[in-house]
C-alpha positions as CSV (number, residue, x, y, z in Angstrom):
1,M,9.5,-11.0,-65.2
2,S,7.3,-9.9,-62.4
3,Q,6.7,-6.1,-62.1
4,H,5.1,-6.5,-58.6
5,K,7.1,-6.4,-55.4
6,L,5.9,-7.8,-52.1
7,N,5.3,-5.2,-49.3
8,V,7.1,-6.9,-46.4
9,S,6.2,-4.1,-43.9
10,E,2.6,-5.3,-43.7
11,L,1.7,-7.4,-40.6
12,D,-2.1,-7.4,-40.8
13,F,-3.5,-10.8,-42.1
14,D,-5.8,-9.3,-44.8
15,N,-3.0,-7.0,-46.1
16,I,-0.5,-9.9,-46.2
17,K,-3.0,-12.1,-48.2
18,A,-3.7,-9.2,-50.6
19,N,0.0,-8.7,-51.2
20,L,0.6,-12.4,-51.9
21,K,-2.4,-12.4,-54.3
22,A,-1.1,-9.3,-56.1
23,F,2.3,-10.9,-56.4
24,L,1.0,-14.1,-57.9
25,Q,-1.3,-12.2,-60.3
26,S,1.8,-10.4,-61.6
27,Q,3.2,-13.8,-62.7
28,A,2.3,-14.9,-66.3
29,E,1.3,-18.3,-65.0
30,F,-1.3,-17.0,-62.6
31,S,-2.5,-13.7,-64.1
32,D,-6.0,-15.1,-64.9
33,Y,-6.2,-17.6,-61.9
34,D,-9.4,-17.6,-59.8
35,F,-7.8,-17.1,-56.3
36,E,-11.0,-16.9,-54.4
37,G,-12.9,-19.7,-56.0
38,S,-10.2,-22.4,-55.9
39,G,-8.2,-24.5,-53.5
40,F,-5.3,-22.0,-54.0
41,A,-7.2,-19.7,-51.5
42,V,-6.5,-22.2,-48.7
43,L,-2.7,-22.0,-49.5
44,L,-2.8,-18.2,-49.5
45,D,-4.6,-18.3,-46.2
46,T,-1.9,-20.6,-44.8
47,L,0.9,-18.5,-46.1
48,A,-0.8,-15.3,-44.8
49,Y,-1.4,-16.8,-41.3
50,N,2.1,-18.1,-41.1
51,T,3.6,-14.7,-42.0
52,H,1.2,-13.1,-39.5
53,Y,2.2,-15.4,-36.7
54,L,5.9,-14.9,-37.4
55,G,5.5,-11.1,-37.4
56,F,3.5,-11.2,-34.2
57,N,6.0,-13.5,-32.5
58,A,8.9,-11.2,-33.6
59,N,7.1,-8.2,-32.2
60,M,6.5,-10.0,-28.9
61,V,10.1,-11.1,-28.7
62,A,11.2,-7.5,-29.3
63,N,8.9,-6.3,-26.5
64,E,10.3,-8.7,-24.0
65,M,13.8,-7.2,-24.6
66,Y,12.9,-4.0,-22.9
67,L,11.8,-3.4,-19.3
68,D,9.0,-1.0,-20.2
69,S,7.2,-3.3,-22.6
70,A,8.1,-6.8,-21.2
71,D,5.2,-8.8,-19.9
72,I,6.6,-12.2,-18.9
73,R,7.8,-12.2,-15.3
74,K,11.1,-14.0,-15.9
75,N,12.1,-11.5,-18.5
76,I,11.1,-8.5,-16.3
77,V,13.2,-10.0,-13.5
78,S,16.2,-10.6,-15.8
79,L,16.0,-7.0,-17.1
80,A,15.7,-5.7,-13.6
81,K,18.8,-7.6,-12.5
82,M,20.8,-5.7,-15.2
83,L,19.9,-2.6,-13.2
84,G,21.0,-4.2,-9.9
85,Y,17.5,-4.8,-8.7
86,T,16.2,-7.9,-6.9
87,P,12.4,-8.2,-6.5
88,S,11.0,-8.7,-3.1
89,S,10.0,-12.2,-2.0
90,P,6.8,-12.9,-0.1
91,R,6.9,-11.4,3.4
92,A,5.8,-13.0,6.6
93,P,3.6,-11.1,9.0
94,K,5.7,-10.0,12.0
95,A,4.5,-9.4,15.6
96,E,6.3,-8.3,18.7
97,I,5.5,-10.0,22.0
98,D,6.6,-9.9,25.7
99,I,6.9,-13.3,27.4
100,T,7.1,-13.8,31.1
101,V,8.2,-17.3,32.2
102,N,6.4,-17.9,35.5
103,D,8.0,-21.2,36.6
104,A,11.6,-20.5,35.5
105,T,14.7,-21.2,37.6
106,G,18.4,-20.8,37.1
107,T,20.8,-17.9,36.4
108,S,19.4,-17.5,32.8
109,I,17.1,-19.1,30.3
110,T,17.2,-19.2,26.5
111,M,14.4,-19.2,24.0
112,D,15.6,-21.1,21.1
113,K,15.3,-20.1,17.5
114,G,12.2,-21.7,16.0
115,T,10.2,-21.5,19.2
116,V,6.6,-21.8,18.1
117,Y,3.6,-19.7,19.1
118,T,0.1,-20.2,17.8
119,T,-2.7,-17.7,17.0
120,T,-6.1,-17.8,15.3
121,V,-7.3,-15.5,12.6
122,D,-10.8,-16.0,11.1
123,D,-11.0,-19.4,12.7
124,V,-7.8,-20.6,11.1
125,I,-4.8,-21.5,13.3
126,Y,-1.4,-20.1,12.3
127,N,2.1,-20.7,13.7
128,F,4.5,-17.8,14.5
129,V,8.1,-18.6,15.2
130,T,11.2,-16.9,16.5
131,N,14.1,-16.4,14.0
132,S,16.9,-16.2,16.5
133,D,17.9,-17.2,20.0
134,H,16.9,-15.0,22.9
135,T,18.4,-15.2,26.4
136,T,17.2,-13.5,29.6
137,T,18.3,-13.3,33.2
138,P,15.9,-12.8,36.1
139,A,15.1,-9.2,37.4
140,N,13.7,-9.3,40.9
141,G,13.0,-13.0,40.4
142,I,11.1,-12.4,37.1
143,Y,12.2,-14.0,33.8
144,K,10.9,-11.8,31.0
145,F,11.7,-11.6,27.3
146,T,10.8,-8.2,26.0
147,N,10.0,-7.1,22.4
148,V,10.6,-10.5,20.8
149,P,9.8,-10.5,17.1
150,V,7.9,-13.6,15.9
151,Y,7.1,-14.4,12.2
152,E,4.2,-16.3,10.8
153,G,5.1,-19.5,9.1
154,T,7.4,-22.5,9.4
155,L,11.1,-22.4,10.0
156,V,12.9,-24.5,7.4
157,T,16.6,-25.6,7.2
158,F,18.1,-26.7,3.9
159,K,21.7,-27.8,3.2
160,Y,23.9,-28.0,0.1
161,V,27.4,-29.5,-0.3
162,V,29.5,-27.4,-2.6
163,D,30.7,-29.4,-5.6
164,S,32.5,-27.5,-8.4
165,S,32.5,-30.5,-10.7
166,D,28.7,-30.2,-10.9
167,V,28.4,-27.4,-13.5
168,D,24.7,-27.3,-13.0
169,Q,24.8,-26.9,-9.2
170,K,22.6,-24.1,-7.9
171,F,21.7,-23.1,-4.4
172,I,17.9,-22.8,-4.8
173,I,15.5,-22.0,-1.9
174,P,12.9,-24.7,-2.6
175,S,9.7,-22.8,-1.7
176,V,8.1,-20.0,-3.6
177,N,6.6,-18.7,-0.3
178,A,10.0,-18.3,1.4
179,D,10.5,-14.9,3.0
180,T,14.1,-14.0,2.0
181,S,14.2,-11.3,4.6
182,T,14.3,-14.1,7.2
183,L,17.3,-15.9,5.6
184,T,20.2,-17.0,7.7
185,V,23.1,-18.3,5.6
186,K,26.0,-20.2,7.2
187,V,28.8,-22.0,5.4
188,Q,30.3,-24.9,7.3
189,N,33.9,-25.8,6.4
190,S,33.2,-29.5,5.8
191,A,31.3,-32.6,7.1
192,S,34.3,-33.3,9.4
193,D,35.0,-29.7,10.4
194,T,32.0,-28.1,11.9
195,T,33.5,-24.6,12.0
196,S,31.1,-22.2,10.2
197,N,30.9,-18.6,9.2
198,T,27.7,-16.5,8.8
199,Y,27.3,-14.9,5.4
200,T,25.2,-11.7,5.0
201,L,23.3,-10.4,2.0
202,A,25.5,-8.1,-0.1
203,K,24.2,-4.6,-0.3
204,G,26.1,-2.9,-3.1
205,L,29.7,-3.5,-4.0
206,R,31.4,-0.6,-2.3
207,A,33.1,-2.4,0.5
208,L,33.5,-5.9,-0.9
209,D,36.8,-7.7,-1.3
210,D,38.0,-11.2,-1.9
211,E,37.4,-12.1,1.8
212,S,33.9,-10.6,2.2
213,K,31.5,-13.2,3.6
214,V,28.5,-12.3,1.5
215,Y,25.9,-13.9,-0.7
216,F,23.8,-12.6,-3.5
217,L,20.1,-13.3,-4.3
218,Q,18.3,-13.6,-7.6
219,E,14.8,-14.7,-8.6
220,T,14.7,-17.7,-10.9
221,D,12.4,-18.5,-13.8
222,T,10.1,-20.5,-11.5
223,G,9.7,-17.7,-8.9
224,K,12.0,-19.3,-6.4
225,F,15.1,-17.5,-5.2
226,E,18.7,-18.6,-5.8
227,L,21.7,-17.8,-3.6
228,Y,25.1,-17.4,-5.2
229,F,28.4,-16.5,-3.8
230,G,31.5,-14.5,-4.6
231,D,34.2,-15.4,-7.2
232,G,37.2,-14.7,-5.0
233,I,37.5,-11.1,-6.3
234,I,34.1,-9.7,-5.2
235,G,33.1,-11.8,-2.3
236,N,34.7,-14.9,-0.8
237,K,34.7,-18.0,-3.1
238,L,33.3,-21.3,-1.7
239,S,35.4,-24.4,-1.8
240,D,34.5,-28.0,-2.6
241,G,33.2,-29.8,0.5
242,N,31.8,-26.6,2.1
243,I,28.3,-27.1,3.4
244,V,25.8,-24.2,2.8
245,I,23.2,-24.2,5.5
246,V,20.2,-22.0,4.8
247,D,17.5,-21.2,7.4
248,Y,14.3,-19.4,6.3
249,I,10.6,-19.0,7.1
250,V,7.9,-20.3,4.7
251,T,4.9,-18.1,5.1
252,N,1.2,-17.8,4.3
253,K,1.9,-14.2,3.4
254,T,-1.1,-11.9,4.2
255,A,-3.4,-14.4,5.8
256,A,-2.2,-13.7,9.4
257,N,-2.0,-9.9,9.3
258,G,-3.7,-8.5,12.3
259,A,-3.0,-11.4,14.7
260,S,-2.8,-10.2,18.3
261,K,-3.2,-13.1,20.7
262,F,-0.5,-15.7,21.0
263,T,-0.1,-19.0,22.8
264,L,3.2,-20.9,23.4
265,A,3.3,-24.2,21.7
266,G,5.9,-26.4,23.4
267,D,8.3,-24.9,26.0
268,I,11.0,-22.3,26.6
269,D,14.1,-24.0,28.0
270,S,11.8,-26.8,29.4
271,F,9.4,-24.3,31.1
272,T,5.8,-24.1,29.9
273,N,4.1,-21.7,32.3
274,V,4.2,-18.4,30.5
275,T,2.3,-15.1,30.3
276,I,2.3,-13.5,26.8
277,T,1.5,-9.8,26.1
278,T,1.4,-8.5,22.6
279,S,3.2,-5.2,22.2
280,S,2.8,-5.0,18.4
281,K,0.2,-7.0,16.5
282,A,1.1,-9.0,13.3
283,Q,1.8,-6.7,10.4
284,G,3.7,-6.6,7.1
285,G,2.6,-9.9,5.5
286,A,2.8,-9.4,1.7
287,D,2.8,-11.3,-1.6
288,A,5.9,-11.4,-3.8
289,E,6.5,-8.1,-5.7
290,T,4.3,-7.7,-8.7
291,K,5.5,-7.3,-12.3
292,D,4.3,-3.7,-12.4
293,S,6.1,-2.9,-9.2
294,I,9.4,-4.3,-10.5
295,K,9.1,-2.3,-13.7
296,Y,8.4,0.8,-11.7
297,N,11.0,0.4,-8.9
298,A,14.0,-1.1,-10.7
299,P,14.9,2.1,-12.7
300,L,14.4,4.3,-9.6
301,Q,16.6,2.1,-7.4
302,Y,19.3,2.2,-10.1
303,T,19.1,6.0,-10.1
304,A,19.4,6.1,-6.3
305,Q,22.7,4.2,-6.5
306,D,22.4,2.8,-2.9
307,R,21.9,6.1,-1.2
308,C,19.0,8.3,-0.2
309,V,19.2,11.9,-1.4
310,T,15.9,12.7,-3.1
311,A,12.4,11.9,-2.0
312,T,12.2,9.3,-4.8
313,D,15.2,7.6,-3.4
314,Y,13.5,7.1,-0.1
315,E,10.2,6.0,-1.7
316,T,11.9,3.3,-3.7
317,L,14.0,2.0,-0.9
318,I,11.1,1.9,1.6
319,K,9.1,-0.2,-0.9
320,S,12.0,-2.6,-1.0
321,I,12.4,-2.7,2.8
322,Y,8.7,-2.9,3.5
323,P,6.9,-4.6,0.6
324,N,3.5,-4.2,2.4
325,A,3.6,-0.5,1.6
326,L,0.8,0.4,-0.8
327,S,1.8,4.0,-1.0
328,V,4.7,6.1,0.3
329,S,5.0,9.9,0.7
330,V,8.3,11.6,1.5
331,W,9.0,15.3,2.2
332,G,11.5,17.5,3.9
333,G,10.8,18.6,7.5
334,E,11.3,22.2,6.3
335,D,8.1,21.9,4.3
336,D,5.8,21.3,7.3
337,E,3.6,24.0,8.7
338,T,6.1,24.2,11.5
339,P,9.5,23.7,9.8
340,V,11.9,21.1,11.2
341,Y,15.3,21.1,9.6
342,G,17.6,18.1,9.2
343,V,14.7,15.7,9.1
344,V,13.1,13.8,6.2
345,K,9.6,12.8,7.0
346,V,8.1,9.6,5.7
347,S,4.5,8.4,5.7
348,I,3.5,4.9,4.7
349,K,0.1,3.6,3.7
350,A,0.1,-0.2,4.3
351,A,-1.6,-2.5,1.8
352,S,-2.9,-4.5,4.7
353,G,-3.4,-3.6,8.3
354,S,-3.9,0.0,9.6
355,T,-1.1,2.3,10.7
356,L,2.4,0.9,11.3
357,T,3.3,-0.3,14.7
358,N,6.1,1.4,16.6
359,Y,8.2,-1.7,16.2
360,T,7.8,-1.6,12.4
361,K,8.6,2.1,12.2
362,T,11.8,1.6,14.2
363,D,12.8,-1.3,12.1
364,I,12.3,0.7,8.9
365,V,14.2,3.7,10.3
366,N,17.1,1.5,11.4
367,R,17.4,-0.1,7.9
368,L,17.3,3.3,6.3
369,S,20.2,4.6,8.4
370,E,22.9,3.1,6.2
371,Y,21.6,4.9,3.2
372,N,21.1,8.3,4.7
373,I,23.3,11.2,3.7
374,A,25.2,13.2,6.4
375,S,23.1,13.9,9.4
376,V,19.7,13.7,7.9
377,K,17.3,11.6,10.0
378,P,14.2,9.9,8.8
379,E,11.0,10.1,10.8
380,I,7.9,8.1,10.1
381,I,4.6,9.9,10.4
382,D,1.2,8.2,10.4
383,P,-1.1,9.0,7.4
384,E,-3.9,11.5,8.0
385,T,-7.3,10.9,6.4
386,T,-9.4,13.7,5.0
387,S,-12.9,12.3,4.4
388,I,-15.2,13.6,1.6
389,L,-18.9,13.7,2.3
390,L,-21.0,13.6,-0.8
391,T,-24.6,14.8,-1.3
392,T,-25.7,13.3,-4.6
393,T,-29.1,13.3,-6.3
394,V,-29.2,11.1,-9.3
395,K,-31.9,11.5,-11.9
396,Y,-33.0,8.6,-14.2
397,N,-35.5,7.9,-16.9
398,A,-37.8,5.1,-15.8
399,N,-38.7,4.4,-19.5
400,D,-35.2,3.3,-20.2
401,T,-34.8,0.7,-17.5
402,T,-36.5,-2.0,-15.6
403,K,-34.4,-1.5,-12.6
404,S,-35.8,0.0,-9.4
405,S,-34.5,3.0,-7.6
406,D,-33.0,0.7,-5.0
407,T,-31.1,-1.2,-7.6
408,L,-29.8,1.9,-9.3
409,R,-28.7,3.4,-6.0
410,S,-26.8,0.2,-5.2
411,N,-25.1,0.4,-8.6
412,V,-24.2,4.1,-8.0
413,V,-22.8,3.2,-4.6
414,D,-20.7,0.5,-6.3
415,T,-19.4,3.0,-8.8
416,I,-18.4,5.4,-6.0
417,T,-16.8,2.6,-4.0
418,N,-14.7,1.5,-7.0
419,Y,-13.5,5.1,-7.5
420,N,-12.7,5.3,-3.8
421,T,-10.7,2.1,-3.9
422,N,-8.9,2.3,-7.2
423,V,-8.2,6.1,-7.4
424,L,-8.1,7.4,-3.9
425,Q,-6.8,6.1,-0.5
426,R,-3.2,6.7,-1.4
427,F,-0.9,9.7,-1.2
428,D,-1.1,10.6,-4.8
429,G,-4.9,9.9,-5.1
430,V,-6.4,13.3,-6.1
431,F,-10.2,13.5,-5.9
432,R,-11.5,14.8,-9.3
433,F,-15.1,15.9,-9.0
434,S,-15.9,15.9,-12.7
435,K,-14.5,12.4,-13.2
436,L,-16.6,11.0,-10.4
437,S,-19.6,12.8,-11.6
438,A,-19.1,11.3,-15.1
439,L,-18.7,7.8,-13.7
440,I,-22.0,8.2,-11.8
441,D,-23.8,9.2,-15.0
442,N,-22.3,6.3,-16.8
443,T,-23.3,3.8,-14.2
444,D,-26.5,3.0,-16.1
445,S,-27.8,4.1,-19.5
446,S,-31.1,5.3,-17.8
447,I,-29.3,7.8,-15.7
448,Q,-29.8,11.3,-17.1
449,S,-27.7,13.4,-14.7
450,N,-26.5,13.9,-11.1
451,I,-26.3,16.9,-8.9
452,S,-23.5,16.5,-6.4
453,T,-22.0,18.7,-3.7
454,L,-19.3,17.9,-1.1
455,K,-17.9,18.8,2.2
456,I,-14.6,17.6,3.8
457,R,-14.0,16.3,7.2
458,K,-11.1,15.7,9.6
459,S,-10.9,14.7,13.2
460,F,-8.5,15.3,16.1
461,T,-8.1,13.5,19.4
462,P,-8.3,15.9,22.4
463,T,-6.3,15.5,25.6
464,L,-9.0,15.2,28.2
465,N,-8.9,17.4,31.3
466,S,-5.9,19.4,30.0
467,S,-5.9,22.9,28.5
468,T,-4.4,22.2,25.0
469,K,-4.1,24.0,21.7
470,Y,-5.1,22.1,18.5
471,N,-4.4,22.5,14.8
472,V,-6.4,20.8,12.1
473,Y,-4.9,20.9,8.6
474,F,-7.1,20.4,5.6
475,R,-4.3,21.7,3.3
476,N,-7.0,22.7,0.8
477,A,-8.5,26.2,0.5
478,L,-11.9,26.6,2.1
479,Y,-14.9,28.5,0.7
480,N,-15.1,32.2,1.8
481,P,-16.3,34.4,-1.0
482,H,-16.4,37.5,1.1
483,E,-15.8,38.7,4.6
484,G,-18.6,37.7,7.0
485,H,-19.9,35.0,4.7
486,N,-22.8,33.2,6.3
487,Q,-21.9,34.7,9.7
488,V,-25.4,34.3,11.1
489,G,-25.7,30.7,9.8
490,G,-22.4,29.6,11.2
491,G,-20.0,30.1,8.3
492,I,-18.7,27.0,6.5
493,L,-17.4,25.1,9.6
494,S,-19.2,22.7,11.9
495,S,-18.1,20.1,14.5
496,T,-19.4,17.2,16.6
497,G,-20.1,17.8,20.3
498,F,-17.9,18.0,23.4
499,F,-17.9,19.2,26.9
500,V,-15.5,21.7,28.6
501,E,-14.5,22.4,32.1
502,G,-16.9,24.8,34.0
503,N,-19.9,24.4,31.7
504,T,-22.4,21.5,31.6
505,N,-23.7,22.4,28.1
506,E,-22.7,20.4,25.0
507,M,-20.4,22.6,22.9
508,F,-19.9,22.9,19.2
509,L,-17.7,24.9,16.8
510,D,-18.4,27.1,13.8
511,D,-16.9,30.2,12.1
512,D,-18.0,33.8,11.6
513,G,-16.8,34.2,8.0
514,N,-14.1,36.6,9.2
515,G,-11.5,34.1,10.2
516,N,-12.7,33.4,13.8
517,V,-13.7,30.0,15.2
518,R,-16.6,30.3,17.6
519,R,-17.6,27.9,20.4
520,F,-21.4,27.7,21.1
521,Y,-24.1,25.6,22.7
522,Y,-27.8,25.4,22.1
523,V,-30.5,26.8,24.4
524,S,-34.0,25.7,23.2
525,G,-32.6,25.1,19.7
526,V,-31.0,28.6,19.6
527,K,-27.2,29.0,19.3
528,T,-25.6,30.7,22.3
529,Y,-22.0,31.7,21.9
530,A,-19.6,31.0,24.8
531,D,-16.5,32.2,23.0
532,N,-16.4,34.2,19.8
533,T,-12.6,33.9,19.5
534,Q,-12.1,30.2,20.4
535,G,-9.6,30.0,17.5
536,T,-8.8,31.0,13.9
537,I,-9.6,29.7,10.5
538,D,-7.2,30.3,7.5
539,Y,-9.5,30.0,4.5
540,T,-6.6,30.2,2.0
541,N,-4.4,27.4,3.5
542,G,-7.2,25.3,5.0
543,Q,-5.8,25.5,8.6
544,I,-8.0,25.6,11.7
545,S,-6.3,26.6,15.0
546,I,-8.1,26.1,18.2
547,N,-7.0,28.1,21.2
548,S,-6.4,26.5,24.6
549,L,-9.4,24.2,25.2
550,N,-10.0,22.0,28.3
551,V,-12.2,19.2,27.0
552,T,-13.6,17.0,29.8
553,S,-15.5,14.5,27.6
554,I,-16.6,13.8,24.0
555,S,-20.1,13.3,22.7
556,N,-21.2,10.2,20.9
557,I,-20.9,10.4,17.2
558,R,-23.8,8.9,15.1
559,G,-24.9,7.0,18.2
560,L,-21.5,5.5,19.0
561,A,-18.9,6.4,21.7
562,S,-16.1,8.4,20.2
563,T,-12.6,9.5,21.2
564,V,-12.3,12.2,18.5
565,I,-13.9,15.5,17.6
566,E,-14.9,15.8,13.9
567,I,-14.4,19.1,12.0
568,T,-16.4,19.5,8.8
569,A,-15.9,22.4,6.3
570,Q,-16.8,23.4,2.8
571,P,-13.9,23.5,0.4
572,L,-13.3,26.2,-2.1
573,S,-12.8,23.7,-5.0
574,N,-14.7,20.6,-5.7
575,D,-11.3,18.9,-6.5
576,V,-9.5,17.8,-3.3
577,V,-5.7,17.3,-3.4
578,P,-3.7,15.3,-0.8
579,V,-0.6,17.0,0.6
580,R,2.3,15.2,2.3
581,N,0.9,12.6,4.6
582,Q,-2.7,13.3,3.7
583,I,-4.9,10.6,2.2
584,I,-8.3,11.4,0.6
585,E,-11.2,9.0,0.8
586,I,-14.9,9.2,0.3
587,D,-16.9,8.4,3.5
588,I,-19.6,6.5,1.6
589,S,-21.5,5.3,4.6
590,N,-22.0,8.9,5.8
591,S,-22.8,10.4,2.4
592,L,-26.3,11.2,1.2
593,I,-27.0,9.4,-2.1
594,T,-30.5,9.8,-3.6
595,V,-31.9,8.2,-6.8
596,E,-35.1,9.6,-8.2
597,Q,-37.0,9.6,-11.5
598,D,-36.5,12.5,-13.8
599,T,-39.9,14.2,-14.1
600,F,-38.8,16.1,-17.2
601,V,-38.9,12.9,-19.3
602,G,-42.1,11.5,-17.9
603,G,-42.5,8.1,-16.2
604,S,-44.5,6.8,-13.3
605,S,-44.9,8.4,-9.9
606,E,-42.6,6.0,-8.1
607,A,-40.8,7.9,-5.3
608,G,-37.0,8.2,-5.4
609,V,-34.8,6.4,-2.9
610,G,-32.5,8.3,-0.7
611,Y,-30.3,7.1,2.2
612,N,-28.2,9.0,4.7
613,T,-26.8,6.9,7.5
614,S,-25.5,10.0,9.2
615,P,-27.1,13.4,8.3
616,S,-25.4,15.1,11.1
617,Y,-22.5,16.3,9.1
């Protein structure tokens, strides 16, 4: 009888084959068999491969049973459903426009749902449509529709007749590019009875009974969305012969973000002479929620339980309400430099487009209202950008590469750009100096080292011709090793130019190393101070306060007209951390990046290459 037992815990191919071989050699019939030199080796390979495949398949199946390790989308969606989470569908860009109908008559006119407007983005024409009826009456003889939301895409209507005898009947939205946030669901009694009821998307189960006119949504295996209705206990149950009428918009997702000029295609209540003004450009177009996003958000929404109490609750819900959000930051108003109680502040970094329009902000706040606790009010604050200005000198060994200094510099710029895009430019994106320095060194094997320093910059928009106080928050400690540091040289603070009332000289700001911000101008290249106490600088908290200043005009910055004054300072630490609504990014175009040969290792006398598109910082 065999004394050898198979080790069934091995999953590696070579180990499986070795175990099979050892098992066969323990048999009397095969103890002296040449397993490697015979056709038996092929059979062993087949057995080993088959076992390896089965083990791998079992491992993958086990992975797909858990949300954290699942990789196939349909499995992730199914697991998320168990937590009560529905992934976001694609979202249509939405704009807000005012329409004045110039040739209208009558007591009122109606703009029908589905009225089409056209726009052009990157030489491609896109349609925007209304998703509801709008009626207006004349005011002083003028027929005007105000703040009308229009969505990019095509309005589609689909109907189903309820048939309980069809066990496979499903109410599927046919397009994978349907924006489910634009869904309108009505249930008509029958073909002969046109009475209908509007059904709304169920948001939790707290207030539902057997008469609730609600529908539910789930994503199918194909990426399309399916509607389903109540069972007569939770939600109203449909009856045979009912007609389900579904209206929705099929969108091109992100393609029309930024559209700002619209033209009426067709008419409004038979009138065609219109004037259109855009109050909010198109924004919010987004792809369907990604697998990683579903895996991240589903447990958080389950924890939130349909209410907003913690900052994480708000972050999760906002990403569901506004899928175009790349990053969300939430904090209590009491944490601001000037505390405000009873307010939760929210800042959203959009994945496409710039800052959120007022219409989008209002829409998000309104949709958050039903989840707020007590009297807490959400307030959306625009992100603030703190720019990092790098001065980098890269040394390379010319004997280790055939690349020129220009090529190496381009490669280094690509490295910095990738770090800027993939790590920074979001609320939790911390600038780590050592990590970027290492990435620069690893850009090419010929690079020996880099010597890098940095400064940080923020800007503020002054109110012209008005005496106003200003605060600039770096929220990172600033360099001040001792009192009076670099007092003669202007401390660690600098600014771009501006003009003030009562003085024709171009003014600038610096500090005295003792916590005072000074205003000065140049006379024959020499600084002349107009005010040694123009403001204060808090080196510990990174706050600059500028006393009442009447700015009459702003100097050009880097040769271009500007509406802001830039403030540049030297941070205490080379690591820069974003706080609250702060976003850190590297201003690559205005950084000084030099690549030169390392003379310590020899090489030719080729000069280094250095560029600084704006040395004025």
